[in-house]
C-alpha positions as CSV (number, residue, x, y, z in Angstrom):
1,M,27.9,19.6,-5.4
2,V,24.1,18.3,-3.4
3,E,21.1,20.4,-5.0
4,I,18.6,20.7,-3.1
5,L,14.9,21.2,-5.3
6,S,11.3,21.8,-4.9
7,R,8.8,19.5,-6.7
8,K,8.0,23.3,-8.1
9,D,11.6,23.6,-8.9
10,V,11.9,20.6,-10.7
11,L,9.3,20.6,-12.5
12,E,10.0,24.6,-13.7
13,R,13.5,23.4,-14.7
14,Y,12.8,20.1,-16.1
15,G,9.5,20.0,-17.5
16,S,9.4,21.5,-21.3
17,M,12.3,18.3,-21.2
18,E,10.1,15.6,-23.7
19,W,12.4,12.6,-22.7
20,I,11.4,13.5,-18.8
21,S,8.7,11.4,-17.8
22,P,7.0,11.9,-14.5
23,Y,6.2,10.3,-11.9
24,E,2.5,10.6,-11.4
25,R,2.9,10.3,-7.4
26,I,5.2,8.8,-5.0
27,I,3.1,7.5,-1.1
28,A,5.1,6.8,2.1
29,M,4.1,5.3,4.3
30,T,5.8,3.7,8.3
31,D,4.9,1.7,11.4
32,G,7.5,2.7,12.7
33,E,9.8,-0.2,11.9
34,L,9.7,-0.8,7.7
35,I,8.3,1.5,5.1
36,E,5.8,0.8,2.6
37,V,6.3,2.5,-0.6
38,H,4.2,3.3,-3.4
39,E,5.2,5.0,-6.7
40,F,2.8,5.2,-9.2
41,H,4.8,5.1,-12.0
42,A,5.1,7.6,-15.3
43,R,2.1,9.8,-16.2
44,N,0.8,6.3,-14.0
45,R,0.1,4.6,-17.9
46,C,4.4,3.3,-18.1
47,I,3.7,-0.1,-17.1
48,G,7.2,-1.5,-19.2
49,G,8.9,0.9,-16.4
50,A,7.4,-0.3,-13.3
51,A,7.8,-3.9,-14.1
52,W,11.6,-3.7,-15.4
53,E,12.1,-1.9,-11.4
54,V,10.0,-4.2,-9.9
55,Y,12.3,-6.7,-11.3
56,H,15.9,-5.1,-11.2
57,Y,15.4,-3.1,-7.6
58,P,15.3,-6.1,-5.1
59,R,18.3,-7.7,-7.0
60,V,20.4,-4.4,-6.9
61,S,19.1,-3.0,-3.2
62,G,19.6,-5.0,-0.3
63,L,17.3,-2.6,1.3
64,I,14.5,-3.8,0.0
65,I,12.7,-7.1,1.6
66,A,9.5,-7.1,-1.3
67,A,8.6,-5.3,-4.6
68,R,5.4,-6.2,-6.3
69,R,3.7,-4.3,-8.7
70,E,-0.2,-3.2,-9.5
71,G,-0.5,-1.5,-13.0
72,A,1.9,0.8,-13.6
73,R,2.2,1.2,-9.7
74,N,5.1,-0.3,-7.7
75,I,5.0,-1.3,-4.4
76,F,8.1,-1.9,-2.7
77,I,8.5,-3.1,1.4
78,L,11.7,-1.9,2.4
79,K,13.9,-2.0,5.9
80,Q,15.6,1.2,6.9
81,G,19.4,1.6,6.8
82,K,22.3,2.0,4.2
83,T,23.4,-0.7,1.6
84,E,26.1,-0.6,-1.4
85,L,23.1,-0.9,-5.2
86,K,25.3,-4.2,-7.0
87,L,24.5,-1.9,-9.9
88,I,25.5,-3.8,-13.4
89,P,25.8,-1.3,-16.5
90,G,22.7,-3.8,-18.5
91,I,21.8,-5.9,-16.3
92,A,20.5,-4.6,-12.3
93,G,20.4,-1.1,-13.4
94,A,18.8,1.1,-10.6
95,G,17.9,0.9,-7.0
96,V,16.9,2.2,-3.4
97,E,20.5,3.0,-1.5
98,E,19.0,4.8,1.4
99,A,15.5,4.8,3.5
100,H,15.1,6.8,6.9
101,V,12.1,7.6,8.4
102,L,12.1,10.8,10.4
103,K,10.3,12.5,12.8
104,D,7.5,14.1,9.9
105,T,9.4,12.4,6.8
106,I,10.6,9.8,5.2
107,E,13.9,9.9,3.2
108,L,14.8,7.3,0.2
109,T,18.0,7.6,-1.4
110,Y,17.4,6.3,-5.3
111,A,20.6,5.2,-7.8
112,G,20.7,4.3,-11.8
113,L,22.7,3.8,-14.4
114,A,21.2,5.6,-17.7
115,G,18.1,5.8,-17.7
116,G,17.7,4.6,-14.4
117,G,19.1,7.5,-12.8
118,I,16.8,9.4,-14.5
119,A,14.1,8.1,-13.4
120,A,15.5,8.1,-10.0
121,T,16.7,11.7,-10.3
122,V,13.9,13.9,-11.9
123,C,11.2,12.4,-12.8
124,R,10.3,11.1,-9.3
125,G,11.2,15.0,-8.2
126,M,8.2,15.3,-10.4
127,A,5.5,13.2,-8.7
128,E,3.2,13.9,-6.5
129,G,4.1,13.9,-2.8
130,C,7.7,15.0,-3.4
131,H,8.2,17.4,-0.8
132,N,11.5,17.7,-2.2
133,I,14.9,16.3,-4.3
134,E,18.4,16.4,-3.3
135,I,20.3,15.3,-7.0
136,V,23.9,14.3,-5.7
137,E,24.5,13.8,-9.6
138,L,22.5,13.6,-12.6
139,G,22.4,10.8,-14.7
140,G,21.2,10.5,-17.8
141,G,23.2,8.8,-21.2
142,G,26.2,6.5,-20.0
143,K,26.4,8.4,-17.0
144,L,25.1,7.6,-12.7
145,G,22.4,9.5,-11.5
146,R,21.9,10.1,-7.3
147,A,19.2,11.4,-5.6
148,K,17.4,11.4,-2.5
149,L,13.8,12.5,-2.2
150,V,12.0,13.8,0.6
151,L,8.5,12.6,1.2
152,K,5.9,13.2,3.5
153,K,5.3,11.0,6.4
154,Y,2.3,8.6,6.1
155,E,1.2,5.7,8.6
156,K,-0.6,2.6,7.6
157,V,-4.3,1.5,8.2
158,V,-6.5,-1.4,6.8
159,I,-9.5,-1.7,7.6
160,G,-11.0,-4.8,7.1
161,V,-14.8,-5.3,6.9
162,D,-17.2,-8.2,6.2
163,D,-21.3,-8.6,6.5
164,T,-22.8,-5.4,5.3
165,D,-25.3,-6.9,2.7
166,N,-28.5,-9.1,3.4
167,K,-30.6,-11.7,0.3
168,E,-32.5,-7.8,-0.4
169,K,-30.1,-5.4,-1.2
170,G,-26.6,-4.1,-0.1
171,A,-23.0,-5.1,-1.2
172,T,-20.1,-4.8,0.4
173,W,-17.3,-4.5,-1.6
174,S,-19.1,-1.8,-3.1
175,L,-19.9,0.2,-0.1
176,M,-16.4,-0.3,1.1
177,N,-15.2,1.3,-2.0
178,E,-17.7,3.8,-1.9
179,I,-16.6,4.8,1.8
180,A,-12.8,4.4,1.2
181,Y,-13.7,7.2,-1.9
182,K,-15.2,9.5,0.6
183,M,-12.2,9.5,3.0
184,E,-10.1,10.3,0.9
185,K,-12.3,13.0,-0.8
186,E,-12.3,14.9,3.0
187,E,-8.3,14.5,3.3
188,L,-8.2,11.5,6.3
189,G,-5.9,9.4,4.3
190,H,-4.9,8.2,0.5
191,Y,-6.7,5.5,-0.4
192,L,-4.4,2.6,-2.0
193,M,-5.7,-0.4,-2.2
194,H,-9.2,-2.4,-2.2
195,T,-8.9,-6.0,-2.3
196,I,-11.9,-9.5,-1.7
197,T,-11.5,-12.0,-0.1
198,Q,-13.6,-15.3,-1.0
199,L,-14.5,-16.9,1.7
200,Y,-15.6,-20.5,3.2
201,T,-18.0,-21.5,-0.4
202,N,-20.5,-23.1,2.6
203,N,-20.9,-21.2,5.0
204,P,-24.4,-21.1,5.6
205,N,-24.6,-17.7,6.7
206,K,-23.9,-16.5,3.5
207,T,-25.8,-14.1,1.6
208,T,-24.7,-15.1,-1.9
209,N,-21.7,-14.2,-2.6
210,C,-19.4,-14.8,0.2
211,V,-16.8,-12.2,0.1
212,S,-14.8,-9.7,3.0
213,I,-13.2,-6.4,1.9
214,S,-9.9,-4.8,3.3
215,V,-9.3,-1.6,2.5
216,T,-5.7,0.7,2.8
217,F,-5.1,3.8,3.9
218,A,-2.0,5.9,4.5
219,T,-2.8,9.1,6.7
220,E,-1.3,11.2,9.5
221,R,-4.5,10.9,10.6
222,P,-5.7,7.5,11.3
223,K,-6.7,7.9,14.4
224,E,-9.9,10.7,12.7
225,L,-9.8,7.9,9.8
226,V,-10.7,4.5,11.8
227,E,-13.9,6.9,13.8
228,R,-15.0,8.4,10.7
229,F,-15.2,5.0,8.8
230,R,-16.8,3.1,11.6
231,K,-19.7,5.9,11.3
232,E,-20.1,5.7,8.0
233,L,-20.3,2.1,8.0
234,E,-22.6,2.2,11.1
235,R,-25.0,4.7,8.9
236,L,-25.3,2.6,5.6
237,T,-25.0,-1.4,7.1
238,V,-27.7,-2.9,6.0
239,S,-26.8,-6.4,8.5
240,E,-27.4,-7.5,12.1
241,N,-24.0,-8.5,11.9
242,T,-21.2,-6.0,10.6
243,G,-17.9,-5.9,11.9
244,M,-14.7,-4.1,11.8
245,A,-10.8,-5.2,12.0
246,V,-7.8,-2.5,11.6
247,Y,-4.4,-3.3,10.6
248,R,-1.8,-0.8,11.6
249,K,1.6,-2.6,9.9
250,I,3.3,-2.9,6.7
251,T,3.5,-6.4,6.8
252,I,1.6,-10.0,7.5
253,P,2.9,-12.4,9.5
254,D,2.7,-16.0,8.3
255,E,0.0,-17.1,11.0
256,L,-2.2,-14.2,10.2
257,R,-1.6,-15.5,6.3
258,A,-2.7,-18.9,7.8
259,Y,-5.6,-18.0,9.5
260,G,-7.4,-15.8,6.3
261,A,-6.2,-19.5,4.4
262,K,-8.4,-21.1,7.2
263,V,-11.7,-18.7,7.1
264,K,-11.5,-19.3,3.6
265,S,-11.8,-23.3,3.3
266,R,-13.8,-23.6,6.8
267,L,-16.2,-22.2,9.7
268,V,-13.9,-20.4,12.3
269,S,-15.4,-20.1,15.6
270,L,-15.3,-15.9,17.0
271,S,-12.9,-17.4,19.1
272,D,-10.5,-18.5,17.5
273,A,-10.9,-14.4,16.0
274,Y,-9.6,-12.7,18.7
275,E,-7.4,-14.4,19.8
276,I,-5.8,-13.5,16.1
277,A,-6.6,-10.7,16.8
278,E,-5.2,-10.1,20.4
279,K,-2.1,-11.9,19.5
280,F,-0.9,-9.7,16.4
281,G,-2.5,-6.4,17.4
282,I,-5.3,-6.1,15.8
283,E,-8.7,-3.6,16.7
284,T,-11.9,-5.4,16.6
285,I,-14.7,-3.5,16.3
286,P,-18.5,-4.9,15.8
287,I,-20.4,-2.4,14.6
288,T,-24.1,-4.2,14.8
289,G,-23.0,-7.8,15.9
290,E,-20.2,-10.0,15.7
291,R,-20.0,-12.6,13.8
292,G,-18.4,-10.0,11.0
293,I,-15.4,-10.3,12.7
294,I,-14.3,-13.6,11.6
295,G,-14.0,-12.4,8.3
296,A,-13.1,-8.3,8.8
297,I,-9.9,-10.5,10.1
298,A,-9.5,-12.5,7.3
299,A,-9.9,-9.7,4.9
300,L,-7.0,-8.0,6.6
301,A,-4.5,-11.2,6.2
302,F,-5.0,-11.3,2.5
303,S,-4.8,-7.5,1.9
304,D,-1.6,-7.6,0.5
305,S,-2.3,-9.8,-2.1
306,P,-5.9,-9.4,-4.2
307,E,-5.0,-11.9,-6.9
308,E,-4.6,-15.3,-4.0
309,A,-7.1,-13.1,-2.2
310,V,-10.5,-13.6,-4.5
311,K,-9.9,-17.3,-5.1
312,V,-12.0,-20.5,-4.0
313,Y,-10.0,-22.3,-1.7
314,A,-13.5,-24.3,-0.7
């Protein structure tokens, strides 16, 4: 028998059990086709559990097309649908059975064996962002656990920016971090990622470090978020060449990644930047000039790969 519990219900019933460790937060967003889920694992400290899931979930579930870990946070990219999990005790213990985008919510059905079953049900049901949970089987011990999580639906917005400082003052990485943090405090979206992209080090137009920045949000108010961000950037930049770019898709096409690699390796023209923007539906916004748009789009290309983004190519 399926039991439907709100987050409050789950906390009241299971919150005092010392062998239950609640996930801190779960955020799900979509571009209308794919789903991106950010799961902040138990107490946002359990790196071991996060690593376990990133390894096992893609092996078990055909819905997961990409998985990575940032500390104790897991980031999964899923296609919609239903699959039969390949669960093997002791080898492949848990995964996502179903993923669906509805009008106002995103619904994910998890299943797992033993501790993986408890994570699939009660631990996730305690997370901030969980609207309610439908427990099919509680799990634990050697039993299977299965539950559907009902989460608020968000849209993904990635903002790239380049060229906000001059040789006397300013720092693009920290300015972007502060504006993004302010957007979250104003409840315009959840600030999820900050990526620094190293650009071509021999660019004659650079200040010192020659990097561009992207920040990633999950939001219900994408237009308002972008406009508010634009105004803050316009107010605070000290450069005459600041450019901003906005991307709203879950995945990054190979050609866009190749453009980013090119900007890291050599000088790229503004016409090349506008061409790639038009091809992939990237919104370009000159703030005080257009030159920064070249690097801003490159920042979008590496927004989901911060370790690669910081590498020097040339």
